[in-house]
TIKOLZA-419892 format. One record per residue (C-alpha): z, x, y; residue number from 1; residue in three letters. Coordinates in nm, 2 decimals, always signed. Layout:
BEGIN
<rec up="Z" east="X" north="Y" seq="NUM" type="ALA"/>
...
This chain:
BEGIN
<rec up="-2.50" east="+15.93" north="-1.98" seq="1" type="UNK"/>
<rec up="-2.38" east="+16.17" north="-1.72" seq="2" type="UNK"/>
<rec up="-2.55" east="+15.97" north="-1.43" seq="3" type="UNK"/>
<rec up="-2.34" east="+15.67" north="-1.52" seq="4" type="UNK"/>
<rec up="-2.02" east="+15.87" north="-1.51" seq="5" type="UNK"/>
<rec up="-2.11" east="+16.03" north="-1.18" seq="6" type="UNK"/>
<rec up="-2.19" east="+15.69" north="-1.03" seq="7" type="UNK"/>
<rec up="-1.86" east="+15.55" north="-1.14" seq="8" type="UNK"/>
<rec up="-1.67" east="+15.86" north="-1.04" seq="9" type="UNK"/>
<rec up="-1.81" east="+15.88" north="-0.69" seq="10" type="UNK"/>
<rec up="-1.76" east="+15.50" north="-0.63" seq="11" type="UNK"/>
<rec up="-1.40" east="+15.44" north="-0.73" seq="12" type="UNK"/>
<rec up="-1.27" east="+15.67" north="-1.01" seq="13" type="UNK"/>
<rec up="-1.17" east="+15.94" north="-0.77" seq="14" type="UNK"/>
<rec up="-1.00" east="+15.70" north="-0.53" seq="15" type="UNK"/>
<rec up="-0.62" east="+15.71" north="-0.54" seq="16" type="UNK"/>
<rec up="-0.61" east="+15.34" north="-0.42" seq="17" type="UNK"/>
<rec up="-0.76" east="+15.22" north="-0.75" seq="18" type="UNK"/>
<rec up="-0.49" east="+15.15" north="-1.00" seq="19" type="UNK"/>
<rec up="-0.50" east="+15.27" north="-1.36" seq="20" type="UNK"/>
<rec up="-0.54" east="+14.90" north="-1.48" seq="21" type="UNK"/>
<rec up="-0.85" east="+14.86" north="-1.27" seq="22" type="UNK"/>
<rec up="-1.00" east="+15.19" north="-1.39" seq="23" type="UNK"/>
<rec up="-0.93" east="+15.09" north="-1.75" seq="24" type="UNK"/>
<rec up="-1.08" east="+14.74" north="-1.70" seq="25" type="UNK"/>
<rec up="-1.40" east="+14.90" north="-1.57" seq="26" type="UNK"/>
<rec up="-1.39" east="+15.14" north="-1.87" seq="27" type="UNK"/>
<rec up="-1.38" east="+14.85" north="-2.12" seq="28" type="UNK"/>
<rec up="-1.62" east="+14.61" north="-1.94" seq="29" type="UNK"/>
<rec up="-1.88" east="+14.84" north="-1.79" seq="30" type="UNK"/>
<rec up="-1.86" east="+15.20" north="-1.91" seq="31" type="UNK"/>
<rec up="-1.82" east="+15.16" north="-2.28" seq="32" type="UNK"/>
<rec up="-2.09" east="+14.88" north="-2.33" seq="33" type="UNK"/>
<rec up="-2.33" east="+15.08" north="-2.12" seq="34" type="UNK"/>
<rec up="-2.26" east="+15.40" north="-2.30" seq="35" type="UNK"/>
<rec up="-2.30" east="+15.26" north="-2.65" seq="36" type="UNK"/>
<rec up="-2.58" east="+15.01" north="-2.58" seq="37" type="UNK"/>
<rec up="-2.81" east="+14.99" north="-2.89" seq="38" type="UNK"/>
<rec up="-2.57" east="+15.21" north="-3.10" seq="39" type="UNK"/>
<rec up="-2.63" east="+14.99" north="-3.41" seq="40" type="UNK"/>
<rec up="-2.96" east="+15.17" north="-3.47" seq="41" type="UNK"/>
<rec up="-2.86" east="+15.52" north="-3.38" seq="42" type="UNK"/>
<rec up="-2.86" east="+15.81" north="-3.63" seq="43" type="UNK"/>
<rec up="-2.53" east="+15.99" north="-3.54" seq="44" type="UNK"/>
<rec up="-2.57" east="+16.36" north="-3.55" seq="45" type="UNK"/>
<rec up="-2.29" east="+16.61" north="-3.47" seq="46" type="UNK"/>
<rec up="-2.46" east="+16.68" north="-3.13" seq="47" type="UNK"/>
<rec up="-2.48" east="+16.32" north="-3.03" seq="48" type="UNK"/>
<rec up="-2.12" east="+16.25" north="-3.14" seq="49" type="UNK"/>
<rec up="-2.01" east="+16.55" north="-2.93" seq="50" type="UNK"/>
<rec up="-2.20" east="+16.42" north="-2.62" seq="51" type="UNK"/>
<rec up="-2.06" east="+16.07" north="-2.65" seq="52" type="UNK"/>
<rec up="-1.70" east="+16.19" north="-2.70" seq="53" type="UNK"/>
<rec up="-1.74" east="+16.43" north="-2.40" seq="54" type="UNK"/>
<rec up="-1.84" east="+16.14" north="-2.17" seq="55" type="UNK"/>
<rec up="-1.55" east="+15.93" north="-2.30" seq="56" type="UNK"/>
<rec up="-1.30" east="+16.20" north="-2.25" seq="57" type="UNK"/>
<rec up="-1.43" east="+16.29" north="-1.90" seq="58" type="UNK"/>
<rec up="-1.36" east="+15.93" north="-1.80" seq="59" type="UNK"/>
<rec up="-1.02" east="+15.90" north="-1.97" seq="60" type="UNK"/>
<rec up="-0.90" east="+16.24" north="-1.84" seq="61" type="UNK"/>
<rec up="-1.00" east="+16.13" north="-1.48" seq="62" type="UNK"/>
<rec up="-0.81" east="+15.81" north="-1.52" seq="63" type="UNK"/>
<rec up="-0.50" east="+16.00" north="-1.62" seq="64" type="UNK"/>
<rec up="-0.55" east="+16.26" north="-1.35" seq="65" type="UNK"/>
<rec up="-0.56" east="+16.56" north="-1.59" seq="66" type="UNK"/>
<rec up="-0.82" east="+16.83" north="-1.65" seq="67" type="UNK"/>
<rec up="-0.92" east="+17.04" north="-1.95" seq="68" type="UNK"/>
<rec up="-0.70" east="+17.31" north="-1.80" seq="69" type="UNK"/>
<rec up="-0.40" east="+17.10" north="-1.87" seq="70" type="UNK"/>
<rec up="-0.47" east="+17.15" north="-2.24" seq="71" type="UNK"/>
<rec up="-0.39" east="+16.80" north="-2.36" seq="72" type="UNK"/>
<rec up="-0.53" east="+16.68" north="-2.68" seq="73" type="UNK"/>
<rec up="-0.78" east="+16.39" north="-2.69" seq="74" type="UNK"/>
<rec up="-0.56" east="+16.20" north="-2.93" seq="75" type="UNK"/>
<rec up="-0.27" east="+16.23" north="-2.68" seq="76" type="UNK"/>
<rec up="-0.48" east="+16.09" north="-2.40" seq="77" type="UNK"/>
<rec up="-0.61" east="+15.80" north="-2.61" seq="78" type="UNK"/>
<rec up="-0.25" east="+15.72" north="-2.72" seq="79" type="UNK"/>
<rec up="-0.13" east="+15.73" north="-2.36" seq="80" type="UNK"/>
<rec up="-0.41" east="+15.49" north="-2.24" seq="81" type="UNK"/>
<rec up="-0.39" east="+15.28" north="-2.57" seq="82" type="UNK"/>
<rec up="-0.76" east="+15.33" north="-2.63" seq="83" type="UNK"/>
<rec up="-0.95" east="+15.35" north="-2.96" seq="84" type="UNK"/>
<rec up="-1.21" east="+15.62" north="-3.02" seq="85" type="UNK"/>
<rec up="-1.56" east="+15.53" north="-2.90" seq="86" type="UNK"/>
<rec up="-1.70" east="+15.67" north="-3.23" seq="87" type="UNK"/>
<rec up="-1.50" east="+15.41" north="-3.42" seq="88" type="UNK"/>
<rec up="-1.66" east="+15.14" north="-3.20" seq="89" type="UNK"/>
<rec up="-2.00" east="+15.28" north="-3.28" seq="90" type="UNK"/>
<rec up="-1.93" east="+15.28" north="-3.65" seq="91" type="UNK"/>
<rec up="-1.81" east="+14.92" north="-3.63" seq="92" type="UNK"/>
<rec up="-2.13" east="+14.82" north="-3.46" seq="93" type="UNK"/>
<rec up="-2.34" east="+15.00" north="-3.72" seq="94" type="UNK"/>
<rec up="-2.15" east="+14.83" north="-4.00" seq="95" type="UNK"/>
<rec up="-2.19" east="+14.49" north="-3.84" seq="96" type="UNK"/>
<rec up="-2.57" east="+14.54" north="-3.82" seq="97" type="UNK"/>
<rec up="-2.58" east="+14.67" north="-4.18" seq="98" type="UNK"/>
<rec up="-2.41" east="+14.35" north="-4.29" seq="99" type="UNK"/>
<rec up="-2.66" east="+14.14" north="-4.09" seq="100" type="UNK"/>
<rec up="-2.95" east="+14.33" north="-4.26" seq="101" type="UNK"/>
<rec up="-2.81" east="+14.27" north="-4.61" seq="102" type="UNK"/>
<rec up="-2.77" east="+13.90" north="-4.54" seq="103" type="UNK"/>
<rec up="-3.11" east="+13.85" north="-4.38" seq="104" type="UNK"/>
<rec up="-3.40" east="+13.67" north="-4.54" seq="105" type="UNK"/>
<rec up="-3.68" east="+13.90" north="-4.67" seq="106" type="UNK"/>
<rec up="-3.94" east="+13.74" north="-4.44" seq="107" type="UNK"/>
<rec up="-3.76" east="+13.86" north="-4.12" seq="108" type="UNK"/>
<rec up="-3.95" east="+14.16" north="-3.97" seq="109" type="UNK"/>
<rec up="-3.64" east="+14.37" north="-3.90" seq="110" type="UNK"/>
<rec up="-3.55" east="+14.37" north="-4.27" seq="111" type="UNK"/>
<rec up="-3.90" east="+14.46" north="-4.36" seq="112" type="UNK"/>
<rec up="-3.90" east="+14.76" north="-4.12" seq="113" type="UNK"/>
<rec up="-3.56" east="+14.87" north="-4.26" seq="114" type="UNK"/>
<rec up="-3.68" east="+14.85" north="-4.63" seq="115" type="UNK"/>
<rec up="-4.02" east="+15.02" north="-4.55" seq="116" type="UNK"/>
<rec up="-4.08" east="+15.36" north="-4.70" seq="117" type="UNK"/>
<rec up="-4.27" east="+15.62" north="-4.49" seq="118" type="UNK"/>
<rec up="-4.60" east="+15.75" north="-4.62" seq="119" type="UNK"/>
<rec up="-4.74" east="+16.10" north="-4.60" seq="120" type="UNK"/>
<rec up="-4.62" east="+16.45" north="-4.63" seq="121" type="UNK"/>
<rec up="-4.28" east="+16.54" north="-4.47" seq="122" type="UNK"/>
<rec up="-4.25" east="+16.87" north="-4.29" seq="123" type="UNK"/>
<rec up="-4.09" east="+17.18" north="-4.43" seq="124" type="UNK"/>
<rec up="-3.71" east="+17.23" north="-4.41" seq="125" type="UNK"/>
<rec up="-3.42" east="+17.01" north="-4.44" seq="126" type="UNK"/>
<rec up="-3.49" east="+16.64" north="-4.45" seq="127" type="UNK"/>
<rec up="-3.40" east="+16.46" north="-4.12" seq="128" type="UNK"/>
<rec up="-3.09" east="+16.24" north="-4.13" seq="129" type="UNK"/>
<rec up="-3.17" east="+15.87" north="-4.16" seq="130" type="UNK"/>
<rec up="-2.99" east="+15.56" north="-4.05" seq="131" type="UNK"/>
<rec up="-2.92" east="+15.48" north="-4.42" seq="132" type="UNK"/>
<rec up="-2.75" east="+15.83" north="-4.45" seq="133" type="UNK"/>
<rec up="-2.53" east="+15.75" north="-4.16" seq="134" type="UNK"/>
<rec up="-2.43" east="+15.41" north="-4.31" seq="135" type="UNK"/>
<rec up="-2.37" east="+15.57" north="-4.65" seq="136" type="UNK"/>
<rec up="-2.13" east="+15.83" north="-4.49" seq="137" type="UNK"/>
<rec up="-1.94" east="+15.57" north="-4.29" seq="138" type="UNK"/>
<rec up="-1.90" east="+15.35" north="-4.60" seq="139" type="UNK"/>
<rec up="-1.80" east="+15.65" north="-4.82" seq="140" type="UNK"/>
<rec up="-1.54" east="+15.76" north="-4.56" seq="141" type="UNK"/>
<rec up="-1.39" east="+15.41" north="-4.57" seq="142" type="UNK"/>
<rec up="-1.35" east="+15.42" north="-4.95" seq="143" type="UNK"/>
<rec up="-1.65" east="+15.23" north="-5.09" seq="144" type="UNK"/>
<rec up="-1.96" east="+15.33" north="-5.27" seq="145" type="UNK"/>
<rec up="-2.30" east="+15.22" north="-5.14" seq="146" type="UNK"/>
<rec up="-2.35" east="+14.97" north="-5.42" seq="147" type="UNK"/>
<rec up="-2.01" east="+14.81" north="-5.34" seq="148" type="UNK"/>
<rec up="-2.11" east="+14.80" north="-4.98" seq="149" type="UNK"/>
<rec up="-2.44" east="+14.62" north="-5.06" seq="150" type="UNK"/>
<rec up="-2.25" east="+14.33" north="-5.23" seq="151" type="UNK"/>
<rec up="-1.96" east="+14.30" north="-4.99" seq="152" type="UNK"/>
<rec up="-2.15" east="+14.16" north="-4.68" seq="153" type="UNK"/>
<rec up="-2.24" east="+13.84" north="-4.87" seq="154" type="UNK"/>
<rec up="-1.88" east="+13.73" north="-4.81" seq="155" type="UNK"/>
<rec up="-1.85" east="+13.74" north="-4.43" seq="156" type="UNK"/>
<rec up="-1.47" east="+13.73" north="-4.41" seq="157" type="UNK"/>
<rec up="-1.43" east="+14.03" north="-4.64" seq="158" type="UNK"/>
<rec up="-1.70" east="+14.22" north="-4.47" seq="159" type="UNK"/>
<rec up="-1.54" east="+14.15" north="-4.13" seq="160" type="UNK"/>
<rec up="-1.21" east="+14.28" north="-4.26" seq="161" type="UNK"/>
<rec up="-1.38" east="+14.59" north="-4.39" seq="162" type="UNK"/>
<rec up="-1.57" east="+14.66" north="-4.06" seq="163" type="UNK"/>
<rec up="-1.26" east="+14.62" north="-3.84" seq="164" type="UNK"/>
<rec up="-1.02" east="+14.79" north="-4.08" seq="165" type="UNK"/>
<rec up="-0.78" east="+15.04" north="-3.92" seq="166" type="UNK"/>
<rec up="-0.78" east="+15.40" north="-4.01" seq="167" type="UNK"/>
<rec up="-0.45" east="+15.58" north="-4.06" seq="168" type="UNK"/>
<rec up="-0.49" east="+15.95" north="-4.14" seq="169" type="UNK"/>
<rec up="-0.82" east="+15.89" north="-4.32" seq="170" type="UNK"/>
<rec up="-0.70" east="+15.59" north="-4.52" seq="171" type="UNK"/>
<rec up="-0.85" east="+15.26" north="-4.41" seq="172" type="UNK"/>
<rec up="-0.64" east="+14.95" north="-4.44" seq="173" type="UNK"/>
<rec up="-0.82" east="+14.62" north="-4.52" seq="174" type="UNK"/>
């Protein structure tokens, strides 16, 4: 992740000649897609979320020309640049993929792998977080139960509204 940022920073992000519009265009077309490639299958831990947000904010702070010493909140920087949180984009991607999995035929290998149960003895300690746990938390945070979320993807239009719903102070509008 950091190498991508360093390459972009050294090539044009530090240059005063590059306008904010060009920097934001590169952010939307190159930086974000590269950073979240394959995010549909990630298990989002607190550590991974923190790393992703760090990279996003490094870029956005550089575009605005501010540093952490300026003590500006991330929300202020996102509002100033009119950018949505990258974690929201990742959640949308995961929900999109979940909807595809629910609608898939049972003979497709991806669905078989998703529904497979692991065999054997698990190690001591707390169980590792699974992708299904991640999806369950996202769905719960958006105001549905997992059983409701299993039936909703059958109607593509309703599912699309749910996936791209906007959050306002923890309440999601559909």
